[in-house]
MDTraj code that builds the backbone (N, CA, C; nanometers):
import mdtraj as md
import numpy as np

residues = "MET GLN MET GLU ASN ASN THR LEU GLU ILE GLU ILE GLU ARG PRO ASP GLU LYS ASN GLY VAL GLU THR SER MET GLU ASN LYS LEU GLY SER LEU LEU SER VAL SER ASP ASN LYS CYS CYS ILE TYR LYS VAL PRO GLU PHE ILE LEU LYS GLY ASN GLU LYS PHE TYR ARG PRO LEU GLU MET SER LEU GLY PRO VAL TYR TYR LYS ASP ALA LYS LEU GLU THR MET GLN GLU VAL LYS TRP ILE TYR LEU ASN SER PHE LEU GLN HIS PRO ASN ASN ALA PHE PRO ARG LEU LYS PRO TYR ILE ASP PHE VAL ARG ILE LYS GLU LYS LYS ILE ARG ASP SER TYR GLN GLN PRO SER ARG LEU SER SER ASP GLU PHE VAL GLU MET ILE VAL LEU ASP ALA THR PHE LEU VAL TYR HIS SER MET CYS LEU PHE ASN LEU ALA PHE ASP ARG PRO TYR ILE GLU ASN LYS LEU".split()
xyz = np.array([
    [-3.0336, -9.3440, 6.1168],
    [-3.0273, -9.4230, 5.9814],
    [-3.0512, -9.5941, 5.9939],
    [-3.1036, -9.6765, 5.9287],
    [-3.1842, -9.7792, 5.9519],
    [-3.1222, -9.9156, 5.8266],
    [-3.0303, -9.9754, 5.8143],
    [-3.0091, -10.0681, 5.7361],
    [-3.0941, -10.2006, 5.6715],
    [-3.2013, -10.2230, 5.5066],
    [-3.2743, -10.2881, 5.5874],
    [-3.2261, -10.3264, 5.4132],
    [-3.2704, -10.4397, 5.4127],
    [-3.2703, -10.5514, 5.2832],
    [-3.1805, -10.4241, 5.2185],
    [-2.9962, -10.4237, 5.2185],
    [-2.9511, -10.4092, 5.1292],
    [-2.9929, -10.1930, 5.1429],
    [-3.0653, -10.1702, 5.1986],
    [-3.1341, -10.0106, 5.1531],
    [-3.0000, -9.9139, 5.2997],
    [-3.0310, -9.7920, 5.2095],
    [-2.9662, -9.7340, 5.3724],
    [-3.1485, -9.6446, 5.4074],
    [-3.1969, -9.6181, 5.4689],
    [-3.2566, -9.5648, 5.4839],
    [-3.2567, -9.4618, 5.6563],
    [-3.3088, -9.3866, 5.5460],
    [-3.2689, -9.2405, 5.6728],
    [-3.3689, -9.1221, 5.7404],
    [-3.3903, -9.1113, 5.8489],
    [-3.4519, -9.0533, 5.9312],
    [-3.4571, -8.9308, 5.8444],
    [-3.5421, -8.8290, 5.7762],
    [-3.5482, -8.7549, 5.8401],
    [-3.6533, -8.6645, 5.9522],
    [-3.6223, -8.6322, 6.0329],
    [-3.7215, -8.5190, 6.1494],
    [-3.7588, -8.4641, 6.0582],
    [-3.8955, -8.4090, 6.0917],
    [-3.9582, -8.3077, 6.0764],
    [-3.8997, -8.1143, 6.1952],
    [-3.8851, -8.0411, 6.0988],
    [-3.8317, -7.9643, 6.1658],
    [-3.9369, -7.9051, 6.2798],
    [-3.8879, -7.8572, 6.3853],
    [-3.9087, -7.8229, 6.5290],
    [-4.0666, -7.6950, 6.4533],
    [-4.1308, -7.7023, 6.4885],
    [-4.2134, -7.5362, 6.4638],
    [-4.0974, -7.4405, 6.4780],
    [-4.0843, -7.4427, 6.6125],
    [-3.9293, -7.3262, 6.6670],
    [-3.8276, -7.3944, 6.6845],
    [-3.7412, -7.4283, 6.5874],
    [-3.6362, -7.4767, 6.6441],
    [-3.5002, -7.3637, 6.6838],
    [-3.4228, -7.3910, 6.7432],
    [-3.3063, -7.2957, 6.8231],
    [-3.2864, -7.1612, 6.7057],
    [-3.2402, -7.2570, 6.5881],
    [-3.1574, -7.1296, 6.5083],
    [-3.2959, -7.0472, 6.4519],
    [-3.4011, -7.0585, 6.4116],
    [-3.5081, -7.0109, 6.3810],
    [-3.5698, -6.9600, 6.4562],
    [-3.5486, -6.9537, 6.5866],
    [-3.6227, -6.8753, 6.7011],
    [-3.4799, -6.7558, 6.7562],
    [-3.3514, -6.8224, 6.6992],
    [-3.3317, -6.6864, 6.7406],
    [-3.3139, -6.5622, 6.5622],
    [-3.2845, -6.6022, 6.4488],
    [-3.3244, -6.5806, 6.3400],
    [-3.4130, -6.4587, 6.3811],
    [-3.5449, -6.5017, 6.4123],
    [-3.6344, -6.4208, 6.3626],
    [-3.6543, -6.3080, 6.4661],
    [-3.5966, -6.3813, 6.5787],
    [-3.5480, -6.2597, 6.6846],
    [-3.5083, -6.1954, 6.6231],
    [-3.3481, -6.1501, 6.5631],
    [-3.2871, -6.0415, 6.4754],
    [-3.3736, -6.0308, 6.3741],
    [-3.4708, -6.0534, 6.3201],
    [-3.4917, -6.0042, 6.2068],
    [-3.6564, -5.8784, 6.2903],
    [-3.7272, -5.9336, 6.3761],
    [-3.8170, -5.8730, 6.4868],
    [-3.7358, -5.7634, 6.5350],
    [-3.5663, -5.8010, 6.5276],
    [-3.5295, -5.6662, 6.6289],
    [-3.4594, -5.5543, 6.5157],
    [-3.4881, -5.5775, 6.4528],
    [-3.4550, -5.4910, 6.3293],
    [-3.5907, -5.4362, 6.2426],
    [-3.5264, -5.3126, 6.2428],
    [-3.6583, -5.1775, 6.1762],
    [-3.6929, -5.1877, 6.0809],
    [-3.8312, -5.2097, 6.0455],
    [-3.8217, -5.2325, 5.8317],
    [-3.7925, -5.0937, 5.8261],
    [-3.7651, -5.0935, 5.7022],
    [-3.7218, -4.9573, 5.6267],
    [-3.8918, -4.8556, 5.6268],
    [-3.9651, -4.9023, 5.5952],
    [-4.1166, -4.7894, 5.6797],
    [-4.0790, -4.7773, 5.7599],
    [-4.0299, -4.8406, 5.8739],
    [-4.0308, -4.7793, 6.0651],
    [-3.9430, -4.7128, 6.0603],
    [-3.7769, -4.7127, 5.9872],
    [-3.6583, -4.6756, 6.0617],
    [-3.6896, -4.5031, 5.9464],
    [-3.7429, -4.4333, 6.0822],
    [-3.7139, -4.2585, 6.0256],
    [-3.5756, -4.2045, 5.9731],
    [-3.5000, -4.2600, 6.0725],
    [-3.3088, -4.2241, 6.0205],
    [-3.3170, -4.2686, 5.9006],
    [-3.2942, -4.1149, 5.8332],
    [-3.1751, -4.1295, 5.6667],
    [-3.0485, -4.0184, 5.6815],
    [-3.0135, -4.0002, 5.7978],
    [-2.9007, -3.9374, 5.8035],
    [-2.7626, -4.0201, 5.8519],
    [-2.7090, -4.1647, 5.8053],
    [-2.6376, -4.1912, 5.8905],
    [-2.5197, -4.1045, 5.9281],
    [-2.4268, -4.1887, 6.0265],
    [-2.3378, -4.1587, 6.0691],
    [-2.2576, -4.2822, 5.9667],
    [-2.0732, -4.1685, 5.9510],
    [-1.9981, -4.3441, 5.8979],
    [-1.9708, -4.4226, 5.9266],
    [-1.9620, -4.5711, 5.9344],
    [-1.9289, -4.6033, 6.0687],
    [-1.7665, -4.6592, 6.0350],
    [-1.7531, -4.7084, 6.2051],
    [-1.6570, -4.6825, 6.1870],
    [-1.4878, -4.7280, 6.1482],
    [-1.5469, -4.8543, 6.1169],
    [-1.4158, -4.9539, 6.0120],
    [-1.4559, -4.8770, 5.8876],
    [-1.4799, -4.8421, 5.8806],
    [-1.4854, -4.6969, 5.7098],
    [-1.3614, -4.5522, 5.7019],
    [-1.4314, -4.5495, 5.8703],
    [-1.3994, -4.4052, 5.9345],
    [-1.2084, -4.3648, 5.9741],
    [-1.2368, -4.5124, 6.0502],
    [-1.0739, -4.5234, 6.1202],
    [-0.9545, -4.4806, 5.9930],
    [-0.8983, -4.3799, 6.0044],
    [-0.7586, -4.4126, 5.9675],
    [-0.8436, -4.3180, 5.8155],
    [-0.9014, -4.2635, 5.7273],
    [-1.0180, -4.2101, 5.6798],
    [-1.0087, -4.1037, 5.7319],
    [-1.0500, -4.0446, 5.8475],
    [-1.1196, -3.9085, 5.8995],
    [-1.0858, -3.8226, 5.8266],
    [-0.9538, -3.7882, 5.7740],
    [-0.9764, -3.6195, 5.6882],
    [-1.0578, -3.7020, 5.5707],
    [-1.0802, -3.7608, 5.5086],
    [-1.2149, -3.7740, 5.4028],
    [-1.3317, -3.7326, 5.4042],
    [-1.3610, -3.7511, 5.5510],
    [-1.5472, -3.7322, 5.6553],
    [-1.5431, -3.6062, 5.6470],
    [-1.4282, -3.5030, 5.7086],
    [-1.3817, -3.4260, 5.7759],
    [-1.4440, -3.2760, 5.6861],
    [-1.5450, -3.2216, 5.6727],
    [-1.5435, -3.1240, 5.5749],
    [-1.4485, -3.0070, 5.6661],
    [-1.4371, -2.9583, 5.4999],
    [-1.3360, -2.8435, 5.5243],
    [-1.3572, -2.6993, 5.4902],
    [-1.4525, -2.7196, 5.4484],
    [-1.4939, -2.5458, 5.4210],
    [-1.6505, -2.4917, 5.4696],
    [-1.7353, -2.6020, 5.4706],
    [-1.8818, -2.6061, 5.5201],
    [-1.9303, -2.7189, 5.5477],
    [-2.0303, -2.7206, 5.6682],
    [-2.1385, -2.7894, 5.7146],
    [-2.1781, -2.8172, 5.7044],
    [-2.3512, -2.9081, 5.7127],
    [-2.4014, -2.8460, 5.6939],
    [-2.5224, -3.0093, 5.7759],
    [-2.5819, -2.9607, 5.9012],
    [-2.6640, -3.0313, 5.9800],
    [-2.5687, -3.0534, 6.1243],
    [-2.6058, -3.0987, 6.2318],
    [-2.5410, -3.0448, 6.3765],
    [-2.4024, -3.0973, 6.3890],
    [-2.3485, -3.1804, 6.2617],
    [-2.2289, -3.2496, 6.3334],
    [-2.1076, -3.2022, 6.3453],
    [-2.0914, -3.1184, 6.2851],
    [-1.9700, -3.0430, 6.2812],
    [-2.0211, -2.8125, 6.3383],
    [-2.1662, -2.8198, 6.2910],
    [-2.2079, -2.7306, 6.3407],
    [-2.1281, -2.6126, 6.4463],
    [-2.0741, -2.4777, 6.4012],
    [-2.0357, -2.4218, 6.5324],
    [-1.9035, -2.4966, 6.5448],
    [-1.8545, -2.5341, 6.4001],
    [-1.6811, -2.6379, 6.4580],
    [-1.6450, -2.4445, 6.4101],
    [-1.5505, -2.4017, 6.4730],
    [-1.4595, -2.2735, 6.4246],
    [-1.4269, -2.2768, 6.3307],
    [-1.3222, -2.3470, 6.2619],
    [-1.2643, -2.4022, 6.1060],
    [-1.4079, -2.3812, 6.0340],
    [-1.4894, -2.4158, 6.0503],
    [-1.5699, -2.3333, 5.9106],
    [-1.6002, -2.2359, 5.9492],
    [-1.6340, -2.1392, 6.0399],
    [-1.6843, -2.0252, 6.1419],
    [-1.7173, -1.9078, 5.9804],
    [-1.6189, -1.9466, 5.8398],
    [-1.6202, -1.8221, 5.7299],
    [-1.7725, -1.8629, 5.7096],
    [-1.7670, -2.0076, 5.6602],
    [-1.9116, -2.0500, 5.5893],
    [-2.0108, -1.9551, 5.6965],
    [-2.0021, -2.0199, 5.7619],
    [-2.1321, -1.9885, 5.8964],
    [-2.1730, -1.8386, 5.8493],
    [-2.0986, -1.7916, 5.8594],
    [-2.1195, -1.5874, 5.8392],
    [-2.1448, -1.6105, 5.6698],
    [-2.1188, -1.6380, 5.5430],
    [-2.1849, -1.6732, 5.4453],
    [-2.3351, -1.7058, 5.4144],
    [-2.3675, -1.7930, 5.5273],
    [-2.5561, -1.8153, 5.5915],
    [-2.6208, -1.7721, 5.5798],
    [-2.5448, -1.6885, 5.6846],
    [-2.6463, -1.5611, 5.7247],
    [-2.6652, -1.5205, 5.6220],
    [-2.5816, -1.3946, 5.5604],
    [-2.5504, -1.3540, 5.4285],
    [-2.6956, -1.4166, 5.3283],
    [-2.7189, -1.5499, 5.3201],
    [-2.7618, -1.5753, 5.2329],
    [-2.8773, -1.5728, 5.2966],
    [-2.9155, -1.6045, 5.4173],
    [-3.0326, -1.6110, 5.4482],
    [-3.0420, -1.4678, 5.5210],
    [-2.9851, -1.3736, 5.5219],
    [-3.0426, -1.2078, 5.4897],
    [-3.1111, -1.1908, 5.3540],
    [-3.0215, -1.2382, 5.2331],
    [-3.0809, -1.2358, 5.1222],
    [-3.2031, -1.2645, 5.0688],
    [-3.1796, -1.3977, 5.0958],
    [-3.3526, -1.5023, 5.1144],
    [-3.4814, -1.3838, 5.1581],
    [-3.4467, -1.3472, 5.2714],
    [-3.5955, -1.2946, 5.3518],
    [-3.6426, -1.1155, 5.2761],
    [-3.5085, -1.1168, 5.1827],
    [-3.5485, -0.9599, 5.1573],
    [-3.6029, -0.9573, 5.0019],
    [-3.6133, -1.1130, 4.9421],
    [-3.5926, -1.0648, 4.8631],
    [-3.7750, -1.0759, 4.8161],
    [-3.7142, -0.9946, 4.7147],
    [-3.9209, -0.9399, 4.6888],
    [-4.0063, -1.0427, 4.6451],
    [-3.9566, -1.0997, 4.5553],
    [-4.0574, -1.2298, 4.5731],
    [-4.1210, -1.3648, 4.6437],
    [-3.9940, -1.3385, 4.7596],
    [-4.0281, -1.4450, 4.9117],
    [-4.1513, -1.3729, 4.9432],
    [-4.2192, -1.4557, 4.9697],
    [-4.3535, -1.4608, 5.0096],
    [-4.3432, -1.4400, 5.2027],
    [-4.2600, -1.4587, 5.2505],
    [-4.2528, -1.4867, 5.3794],
    [-4.0898, -1.4088, 5.4633],
    [-4.0858, -1.3302, 5.4582],
    [-3.9783, -1.1984, 5.4700],
    [-3.9333, -1.2052, 5.5594],
    [-4.0307, -1.3275, 5.6803],
    [-3.9054, -1.2670, 5.7977],
    [-3.9166, -1.3970, 5.8617],
    [-3.8396, -1.4133, 5.9809],
    [-3.8054, -1.5255, 6.0694],
    [-3.8616, -1.5795, 6.0914],
    [-4.0240, -1.5850, 6.1085],
    [-4.1065, -1.6222, 6.2352],
    [-4.1237, -1.7645, 6.1567],
    [-4.2369, -1.7694, 6.0735],
    [-4.2832, -1.8680, 6.0312],
    [-4.2300, -1.9667, 6.0122],
    [-4.0584, -1.9953, 5.9709],
    [-3.9628, -2.0875, 5.8951],
    [-3.9175, -2.1618, 6.0492],
    [-3.9245, -2.0461, 6.1683],
    [-3.8602, -2.0810, 6.2844],
    [-3.9997, -2.1504, 6.3353],
    [-4.0975, -2.1116, 6.3110],
    [-4.2128, -2.2525, 6.3539],
    [-4.2811, -2.3387, 6.3152],
    [-4.1762, -2.3156, 6.1605],
    [-4.2184, -2.4439, 6.0835],
    [-4.1364, -2.5793, 6.1467],
    [-3.9995, -2.5480, 6.1572],
    [-3.9040, -2.5578, 6.1713],
    [-3.9278, -2.6797, 6.3638],
    [-3.9413, -2.5441, 6.3674],
    [-4.0189, -2.6112, 6.5437],
    [-4.0916, -2.6779, 6.6010],
    [-4.1641, -2.7048, 6.4699],
    [-4.3139, -2.7903, 6.4434],
    [-4.2496, -2.9512, 6.4581],
    [-4.1556, -2.9506, 6.3619],
    [-4.0939, -3.0265, 6.2663],
    [-4.0076, -3.0816, 6.3594],
    [-3.9107, -3.0029, 6.5082],
    [-3.7716, -3.0811, 6.4997],
    [-3.8073, -3.2460, 6.5807],
    [-3.9052, -3.2706, 6.6097],
    [-3.8814, -3.4344, 6.6983],
    [-3.7983, -3.4818, 6.5237],
    [-3.9436, -3.4673, 6.4042],
    [-3.8824, -3.5608, 6.2872],
    [-3.7714, -3.4931, 6.2364],
    [-3.6898, -3.3682, 6.2368],
    [-3.5827, -3.3952, 6.1701],
    [-3.4945, -3.4373, 6.2627],
    [-3.5610, -3.4497, 6.3828],
    [-3.3798, -3.4708, 6.4744],
    [-3.4193, -3.6754, 6.4571],
    [-3.5329, -3.7028, 6.4772],
    [-3.5126, -3.8471, 6.4535],
    [-3.4394, -3.8806, 6.3254],
    [-3.4345, -3.7884, 6.2026],
    [-3.3708, -3.8357, 6.0723],
    [-3.1707, -3.8879, 6.0774],
    [-3.1417, -3.7722, 6.1880],
    [-3.0375, -3.8252, 6.1976],
    [-3.0769, -3.9655, 6.3304],
    [-2.8983, -4.0176, 6.2626],
    [-2.8741, -4.1949, 6.3239],
    [-2.8220, -4.1605, 6.4248],
    [-2.7589, -4.0202, 6.4637],
    [-2.7271, -3.9660, 6.6405],
    [-2.7641, -3.8869, 6.6670],
    [-2.8454, -3.8919, 6.7927],
    [-2.8691, -3.8317, 6.8556],
    [-2.7887, -3.7053, 6.8517],
    [-2.8264, -3.5594, 6.8731],
    [-2.7503, -3.3978, 6.8648],
    [-2.7529, -3.3907, 6.9337],
    [-2.6653, -3.2754, 7.0106],
    [-2.6117, -3.2949, 7.1795],
    [-2.6551, -3.1050, 7.1397],
    [-2.7303, -3.0981, 7.0534],
    [-2.7807, -2.9042, 7.0208],
    [-2.8675, -2.9049, 7.1053],
    [-2.8844, -2.7770, 7.1702],
    [-3.0179, -2.7530, 7.1779],
    [-3.1251, -2.7676, 7.1781],
    [-3.2541, -2.7181, 7.1528],
    [-3.3669, -2.6873, 7.1014],
    [-3.3600, -2.6085, 7.0001],
    [-3.3296, -2.4631, 7.0578],
    [-3.3021, -2.3705, 6.9760],
    [-3.2198, -2.3177, 6.8370],
    [-3.0788, -2.4439, 6.9456],
    [-2.9835, -2.4728, 6.8396],
    [-2.9950, -2.5228, 6.7369],
    [-3.1173, -2.5859, 6.7371],
    [-3.0772, -2.7068, 6.6281],
    [-3.2048, -2.6392, 6.5187],
    [-3.3156, -2.5446, 6.6441],
    [-3.3817, -2.4903, 6.4740],
    [-3.2730, -2.3741, 6.4647],
    [-3.1907, -2.3034, 6.4629],
    [-3.1523, -2.1758, 6.4221],
    [-3.0935, -2.2963, 6.2892],
    [-3.0162, -2.3888, 6.2965],
    [-2.9214, -2.4421, 6.2124],
    [-3.0253, -2.4641, 6.1156],
    [-3.1036, -2.5481, 6.1662],
    [-3.2178, -2.5841, 6.0268],
    [-3.2669, -2.4970, 5.9454],
    [-3.2957, -2.3921, 6.0315],
    [-3.3669, -2.2751, 5.8959],
    [-3.2160, -2.2259, 5.8301],
    [-3.0795, -2.2223, 6.0005],
    [-3.0443, -2.1226, 5.8540],
    [-2.9518, -2.2379, 5.7573],
    [-2.9791, -2.4207, 5.7650],
    [-2.8528, -2.4370, 5.6481],
    [-2.9966, -2.4561, 5.4759],
    [-3.1127, -2.4794, 5.5578],
    [-3.2093, -2.4674, 5.5181],
    [-3.2242, -2.3248, 5.3777],
    [-3.2175, -2.2514, 5.4443],
    [-3.2766, -2.1894, 5.3620],
    [-3.0823, -2.1336, 5.2589],
    [-3.0219, -2.1159, 5.3314],
    [-2.8904, -2.1084, 5.2392],
    [-2.9414, -2.2490, 5.1151],
    [-2.9728, -2.3694, 5.1733],
    [-2.9334, -2.4504, 5.0146],
    [-3.0749, -2.4112, 4.9627],
    [-3.1599, -2.3920, 4.9646],
    [-3.2973, -2.3074, 4.9328],
    [-3.2119, -2.1915, 4.8008],
    [-3.1528, -2.0844, 4.9146],
    [-3.0944, -1.9840, 4.8289],
    [-3.0614, -1.9605, 4.7400],
    [-2.9565, -2.0745, 4.7200],
    [-2.8565, -2.1020, 4.6717],
    [-2.8913, -2.1265, 4.5379],
    [-2.9680, -2.3015, 4.5256],
    [-3.0535, -2.3524, 4.4547],
    [-3.1309, -2.2597, 4.3537],
    [-3.2071, -2.1827, 4.4455],
    [-3.2735, -2.0766, 4.3643],
    [-3.1984, -1.9784, 4.2491],
    [-3.0334, -1.9263, 4.3474],
    [-2.9024, -1.8609, 4.2283],
    [-2.9198, -1.9591, 4.1236],
    [-2.8462, -2.0970, 4.1241],
    [-2.7965, -2.2049, 4.0220],
    [-2.8990, -2.1777, 3.9453],
    [-2.9952, -2.2203, 3.9471],
    [-3.1175, -2.2299, 3.8198],
    [-3.2318, -2.1929, 3.8435],
    [-3.2362, -2.0403, 3.8519],
    [-3.2626, -1.9579, 3.7940],
    [-3.2199, -1.7605, 3.8163],
    [-3.2352, -1.7536, 3.7044],
    [-3.1715, -1.6201, 3.6371],
    [-3.2137, -1.4924, 3.7482],
    [-3.3334, -1.4819, 3.7808],
    [-3.4527, -1.3971, 3.8246],
    [-3.3055, -1.3900, 4.0032],
    [-3.2669, -1.4932, 4.0369],
    [-3.1997, -1.4888, 4.1485],
    [-3.0700, -1.5027, 4.2177],
    [-3.0265, -1.3741, 4.1516],
    [-2.8683, -1.3133, 4.2012],
    [-2.8295, -1.3406, 4.3423],
    [-2.7070, -1.4481, 4.3152],
    [-2.6175, -1.4241, 4.4362],
    [-2.6272, -1.3212, 4.5248],
    [-2.5818, -1.3550, 4.6581],
    [-2.5601, -1.2283, 4.7725],
    [-2.4124, -1.1711, 4.7639],
    [-2.4282, -1.0539, 4.7616],
    [-2.2425, -1.0702, 4.7663],
    [-2.1956, -1.0695, 4.8992],
    [-2.1377, -1.1353, 4.8127],
    [-2.0234, -1.1864, 4.9529],
    [-1.8652, -1.0974, 4.9579],
    [-1.8487, -0.9892, 5.0441],
    [-1.7040, -0.8657, 4.9909],
    [-1.6567, -1.0311, 5.0733],
    [-1.5353, -1.0347, 5.0862],
    [-1.3589, -1.0845, 5.1106],
    [-1.4245, -1.2416, 5.2329],
    [-1.5222, -1.2901, 5.2636],
    [-1.5734, -1.4242, 5.3219],
    [-1.4777, -1.5270, 5.2723],
    [-1.4804, -1.5507, 5.1359],
    [-1.4977, -1.6790, 5.0538],
    [-1.2747, -1.6947, 5.0787],
])
top = md.Topology()
chain = top.add_chain()
for i, resn in enumerate(residues, 1):
    res = top.add_residue(resn, chain, resSeq=i)
    for name in ("N", "CA", "C"):
        top.add_atom(name, md.element.get_by_symbol(name[0]), res)
traj = md.Trajectory(xyz[None], top)
């Protein structure tokens, strides 16, 4: 700053091409995956939300996906999923009444499906493929039963 002729002149520095703040912020932005690059779309509940609220985020009856897969407390609904899978495969309108095409499809897509989860799965490849086929056929067949009267819900005796 200089005083000349009773006026205050402030020298405004031209910002450097890459000052410390700009470089730091650009590095942070560069380290983020863009939305289109990020394949993850199934996120873990952040710890600050989960802490003290675990009971609200833990499934009581059924789970989909790897986090609670094979949890003994959810075994009853796992059995129901197997019943739905069997009904799905036996349905007269099912063009692929065998497991192999579904298993093969999921096996081909396994890496992409795994990448959809924020947390890596502890399941082996075979367990992961089984879980996805079981969960997917349950969701598909259950939805077909809900929205299409031609699909009857499987009879589930004393399972729920």
